[in-house]
C-alpha positions in Angstrom: -1.6 -15.7 -7.8 -0.5 -19.4 -8.0 -3.0 -20.3 -5.3 -5.6 -23.2 -5.1 -9.1 -22.7 -3.9 -11.5 -25.5 -3.1 -15.1 -24.7 -4.0 -17.6 -26.9 -2.1 -21.0 -26.7 -3.6 -24.0 -28.0 -1.5 -27.6 -28.6 -2.5 -29.2 -25.2 -2.7 -30.9 -23.5 -5.7 -28.1 -20.9 -5.8 -25.7 -23.7 -6.8 -26.0 -22.6 -10.5 -24.5 -19.2 -9.7 -21.3 -20.8 -8.6 -20.4 -21.5 -12.2 -19.8 -17.8 -12.7 -17.6 -17.8 -9.6 -15.5 -20.7 -10.8 -15.1 -19.0 -14.2 -14.0 -15.8 -12.6 -11.4 -17.5 -10.4 -9.9 -19.3 -13.4 -9.8 -16.2 -15.5 -7.8 -14.6 -12.7 -5.2 -17.4 -12.6 -6.6 -19.1 -9.5 -6.6 -22.9 -9.6 -10.0 -24.3 -8.6 -10.9 -27.8 -7.2 -14.7 -28.2 -7.2 -16.2 -30.6 -4.7 -20.0 -31.2 -5.0 -22.4 -33.0 -2.7 -24.8 -35.4 -4.3 -27.6 -32.9 -3.7 -25.6 -30.2 -5.5 -25.4 -32.3 -8.7 -29.3 -32.2 -8.9 -29.0 -28.4 -9.4 -26.1 -28.1 -11.7 -24.1 -30.6 -13.7 -20.5 -31.7 -12.7 -19.7 -31.5 -16.4 -20.4 -27.7 -16.3 -18.0 -27.3 -13.4 -15.4 -29.6 -15.0 -15.4 -27.5 -18.2 -15.1 -24.2 -16.3 -12.5 -25.4 -13.8 -10.4 -27.4 -16.2 -10.1 -30.1 -13.5 -11.9 -33.3 -12.4 -15.0 -32.5 -10.3 -15.1 -34.5 -7.2 -18.5 -35.9 -6.0 -18.0 -39.2 -4.3 -16.0 -40.4 -1.2 -15.7 -43.8 -2.8 -14.4 -42.9 -6.2 -10.7 -43.8 -6.9 -8.4 -41.0 -7.9 -5.3 -41.0 -10.1 -4.2 -37.7 -8.6 -4.2 -38.4 -4.8 -3.3 -41.6 -2.9 -5.9 -40.8 -0.2 -8.3 -38.5 -2.0 -9.8 -36.4 0.9 -6.4 -35.9 2.5 -4.6 -35.0 -0.7 -7.3 -32.5 -1.7 -7.2 -30.9 1.8 -3.4 -30.6 1.7 -3.5 -28.9 -1.7 -5.9 -26.1 -0.7 -5.0 -22.5 0.2 -8.6 -21.7 0.9 -11.8 -23.7 1.2 -15.1 -22.0 0.2 -18.5 -23.5 0.9 -21.0 -21.8 -1.4 -23.9 -22.1 -1.3 -23.8 -23.4 2.2 -27.2 -25.0 3.1 -28.5 -25.3 6.7 -27.9 -29.0 6.6 -24.3 -28.7 5.6 -23.6 -25.9 8.2 -25.0 -28.3 10.8 -22.7 -31.1 9.6 -19.7 -28.8 9.9 -20.7 -27.6 13.3 -20.9 -31.2 14.7 -17.9 -32.6 12.8 -19.9 -35.1 10.7 -18.1 -36.7 7.8 -20.5 -38.8 5.7 -19.6 -37.6 2.2 -16.5 -36.3 0.4 -17.0 -32.6 1.1 -17.7 -33.0 4.8 -14.6 -35.3 5.1 -12.5 -32.7 3.3 -13.7 -30.0 5.7 -12.4 -32.1 8.7 -9.1 -32.8 7.0 -8.6 -29.2 5.9 -6.2 -26.9 7.7 -6.6 -23.9 5.3 -9.0 -21.0 6.1 -12.7 -21.7 5.4 -15.1 -19.2 4.0 -18.8 -20.1 4.4 -21.4 -18.4 2.2 -24.9 -19.3 3.5 -27.9 -19.3 1.1 -31.4 -20.6 2.1 -34.9 -19.7 2.9 -35.3 -16.7 5.4 -37.0 -18.8 8.1 -34.3 -21.4 7.9 -31.5 -18.9 8.1 -33.1 -17.1 11.1 -33.8 -20.4 12.9 -32.0 -20.3 16.2 -30.5 -23.7 15.6 -28.9 -22.5 12.4 -27.7 -19.3 14.0 -26.2 -21.2 16.9 -24.4 -23.6 14.4 -22.9 -20.6 12.6 -21.8 -19.0 15.9 -20.1 -22.2 16.9 -18.2 -22.4 13.6 -17.1 -18.8 14.0 -15.5 -19.6 17.4 -13.3 -22.1 15.5 -12.2 -19.4 13.0 -14.6 -20.1 10.1 -15.4 -17.0 8.2 -18.9 -16.2 7.1 -20.4 -13.9 4.5 -23.8 -12.4 5.3 -26.5 -13.4 2.9 -28.3 -10.6 1.0 -31.9 -9.6 1.4 -34.3 -9.8 -1.5 -36.7 -12.1 -3.4 -35.9 -15.7 -2.9 -36.5 -18.7 -5.2 -39.3 -19.9 -2.8 -41.2 -16.7 -3.5 -40.5 -15.1 -0.1 -38.8 -11.8 0.2 -36.2 -11.7 3.0 -32.6 -12.5 4.0 -31.1 -15.6 2.5 -30.0 -14.7 -1.0 -26.5 -15.7 -2.1 -24.2 -12.6 -2.1 -23.2 -11.2 -5.5 -20.5 -13.3 -7.2 -18.2 -10.2 -7.4 -18.5 -9.8 -3.7 -17.6 -13.5 -3.0 -14.7 -13.2 -5.4 -13.4 -10.1 -3.7 -13.6 -11.9 -0.3 -11.7 -14.9 -1.7 -9.0 -12.6 -3.2 -8.6 -10.8 0.2 -8.3 -14.1 2.0 -5.7 -15.4 -0.4 -3.6 -12.2 -0.3 -4.2 -10.8 3.2 -3.2 -7.2 3.9 -0.1 -7.2 6.1 -0.1 -3.5 7.0 0.4 -4.3 10.7 3.5 -6.4 10.2 6.1 -5.6 12.8 3.6 -3.9 15.1 2.6 -5.2 18.6 -1.1 -4.8 19.5 -2.7 -5.3 22.9 -6.5 -5.8 23.0 -8.6 -6.2 26.1 -12.0 -8.0 25.9 -14.6 -9.9 27.7 -16.3 -9.0 31.0 -14.6 -8.5 34.4 -16.0 -10.2 37.5 -16.0 -8.6 41.0 -16.5 -11.0 43.9 -19.2 -10.4 46.5 -18.4 -13.5 48.5 -16.7 -16.9 47.6 -19.9 -17.9 45.6 -21.3 -14.7 44.1 -20.0 -11.9 41.9 -21.0 -8.8 40.0 -20.6 -8.9 36.2 -22.2 -7.4 33.1 -23.6 -8.5 29.7 -20.4 -8.4 27.7 -19.5 -11.5 25.7 -16.0 -10.5 24.4 -17.0 -10.8 20.7 -16.0 -7.3 19.7 -12.6 -7.5 21.3 -11.9 -11.0 20.0 -12.9 -9.8 16.5 -10.4 -7.0 16.8 -7.7 -9.3 17.9 -8.4 -11.6 15.0 -8.3 -8.8 12.5 -5.0 -7.5 13.9 -3.5 -11.0 13.6 -4.8 -11.4 10.0 -3.0 -8.2 9.1 0.4 -9.3 10.5 0.5 -7.9 14.0 1.8 -9.6 17.1 -1.2 -9.6 19.4 -1.7 -9.8 23.1 -5.3 -10.5 24.1 -6.1 -9.7 27.8 -9.5 -11.2 28.4 -12.0 -11.3 31.2 -14.6 -14.1 31.1 -15.9 -15.1 27.7 -17.3 -18.3 26.1 -15.3 -17.6 22.9 -12.2 -19.4 21.8 -9.1 -17.1 21.6 -7.8 -16.5 18.1 -5.1 -18.9 17.2 -1.7 -17.2 17.2 -2.3 -14.5 19.9 -0.7 -14.4 23.3 -3.7 -15.0 25.6 -3.9 -13.6 29.1 -7.0 -14.6 31.1 -8.0 -12.4 34.1 -10.9 -12.2 36.5 -11.4 -8.6 37.8 -10.7 -5.1 36.7 -7.6 -4.7 39.0 -6.0 -7.9 37.6 -6.8 -6.8 34.0 -5.2 -3.4 34.6 -2.0 -5.0 36.1 -1.7 -7.4 33.2 -2.0 -4.6 30.7 0.5 -2.3 32.5 3.0 -5.1 32.4 2.8 -5.2 28.6 2.2 -1.5 27.8 5.8 -0.4 27.1 6.3 -3.1 24.4 3.0 -2.2 22.5 2.6 0.1 19.6 -1.2 -0.1 19.7 -3.6 -0.6 22.6 -7.4 -1.1 22.0 -9.7 -1.3 25.0 -12.8 -3.3 24.1 -13.5 -5.1 27.3 -16.7 -4.6 29.3 -14.9 -3.6 32.5 -17.1 -3.3 35.5 -17.3 0.2 37.0 -17.8 -1.0 40.6 -16.5 -3.6 43.0 -17.5 -4.6 46.5 -15.9 -2.4 49.1 -15.1 -5.4 51.3 -15.5 -8.9 49.9 -17.2 -11.3 52.4 -15.0 -14.1 53.5 -18.0 -16.5 53.9 -21.1 -17.0 51.7 -23.8 -14.4 52.6 -26.9 -16.1 54.0 -30.5 -15.1 53.6 -32.7 -14.2 56.5 -35.3 -16.8 57.3 -38.2 -14.5 56.3 -36.2 -13.0 53.4 -37.7 -9.6 54.1 -34.6 -7.8 55.3 -32.9 -5.8 52.5 -29.3 -6.6 51.9 -27.1 -3.5 51.5 -23.8 -3.9 49.8 -21.3 -1.0 49.6 -19.7 -0.5 46.2 -16.6 1.5 45.3 -15.3 2.3 41.9 -12.9 0.1 40.0 -9.6 1.3 38.4 -10.2 3.1 35.1 -7.9 0.9 33.0 -7.5 3.0 29.9 -7.2 6.2 31.9 -4.4 4.6 33.9 -2.7 3.4 30.7 -3.3 6.8 29.1 -1.3 8.5 31.8 1.7 6.3 30.9 1.2 6.5 27.1 4.5 6.8 25.3 5.1 9.0 22.3 3.8 7.4 19.1 1.7 4.8 20.9 -1.9 4.6 19.6 -4.7 4.1 22.1 -8.3 3.4 21.2 -11.3 2.9 23.5 -15.0 2.2 23.5 -17.9 4.1 25.0 -20.9 1.9 25.5 -23.7 4.3 26.6 -27.4 4.3 27.1 -27.9 8.1 27.0 -26.0 11.3 25.9 -23.8 9.2 23.6 -21.7 11.9 22.0 -21.2 13.9 25.2 -20.2 11.0 27.3 -17.9 9.5 24.6 -16.1 12.9 24.1 -15.4 13.1 27.9 -14.0 9.6 27.9 -11.9 10.3 24.8 -10.0 13.1 26.5 -10.0 11.8 30.0 -8.3 8.5 28.9 -5.9 10.3 26.5 -7.2 8.2 23.5 -6.5 8.9 19.8 -10.0 8.0 18.9 -13.0 6.4 20.6 -15.6 4.0 19.3 -19.0 5.1 20.6 -22.1 2.9 20.6 -25.6 3.2 22.1 -26.2 -0.2 23.6 -30.0 0.4 23.7 -30.2 0.3 19.9 -31.4 -2.9 18.2 -28.4 -4.6 16.7 -25.8 -2.9 18.8 -24.0 -3.6 22.1 -23.7 -6.8 24.0 -24.5 -10.4 23.1 -25.3 -9.7 19.5 -23.3 -10.3 16.3 -23.7 -6.8 14.9 -22.8 -3.3 16.1 -23.6 0.3 15.3 -20.7 2.6 16.1 -19.5 6.1 15.7 -15.8 7.0 15.5 -14.9 10.3 17.3 -11.4 11.8 16.9 -9.5 14.1 19.2 -10.0 17.0 16.7 -13.8 16.5 16.9 -14.2 14.7 13.6 -17.1 12.2 13.7 -17.8 9.2 11.4 -20.9 7.2 12.0 -21.0 3.7 10.5 -24.2 1.8 9.6 -25.1 -1.5 11.3 -22.6 -4.1 10.4 -21.1 -7.3 11.7 -18.6 -7.1 14.5 -16.0 -8.5 12.2 -16.6 -5.6 9.8 -16.5 -3.1 12.7 -13.1 -4.6 13.7 -11.9 -4.2 10.1 -13.0 -0.5 10.2 -11.2 0.1 13.5 -7.9 -1.5 12.3 -8.2 0.5 9.0 -8.4 3.7 11.0 -5.5 2.6 13.2 -3.4 2.0 10.1 -4.3 5.4 8.7 -3.2 7.0 12.0 0.2 5.1 11.8 0.7 6.2 8.2 -0.1 9.8 9.2 2.3 9.8 12.2 5.1 8.3 10.1 
């Protein structure tokens, strides 16, 4: 491949397994620079890693180097990919807050290559909300994470936290080094986030959508070579670097923005949590409560524009359109109706009442429904993996049509 991978090893018991990863990378002609924290050297010897990698193993911020004038900068500039494995809770926290108190954390800050983080730790530590928040924060900056496996841990507890199999880590590294460019030359428009509908100058109607599913789809399309337009309602997420980002407020504004871009797009994917209702007449002044607060307030609602149905009416030959059906009952029946009403090529249906699916979670449980009635139900998986599955299906449609 002629590529260079930095392997950052932190102080977890799974550090010994990384010797096999380094060996496998070298056998497949991938150059490896191993950086170890001081804690990591307590679990496996730098000599072992030096023998397997064929290069000096770096452990100290203060050691002089014959290879680089400024060590942490020189290393960072050489890397095509930086892998942190195993990634401890402590080191994940350091990355999340931009700390740089040793060689590896300093390289992380100087690095501009993609970063793959492979957590491995005790179950309770991994599930701790602080650790989860730190990982989410890093993901918003584009850091990629592998999910740890479930099984017996070194501490004697059975649960999530095991380092993934070395073959799986290697495959992820290989995919990141040689990304699939099967959407090169294609223009993809994705909508995401939640729309807001104003009640008065202070209040609005919204929903529970966070935008993560749509942002993951936009990122996956970018990774695979597409030109991407992301039309987003409100979201706390950082837009993927490299996309054209259009921020909107309400459903009408989102529809107008997408109509303006539709003719130039090969693929349109509707993942936004668009509100179905808006206020019939927005109040010009803030609504005030009655003094005794006993009088009910009645607000008249009317339907918002069905964005995908509107775009579906103007769908041009060869244009692929995909939508979502987030339901709480009669999933398949409702999804099928939306599929045909909106003139979609396939629809992604999910029951948002299921644990691990829907809004404000990092996973999803979806079913693909095609126009010919074909159904493919996927197991619970990360939203990043769902995005990959959606783009895989889009590419298969393109190949079939061509």
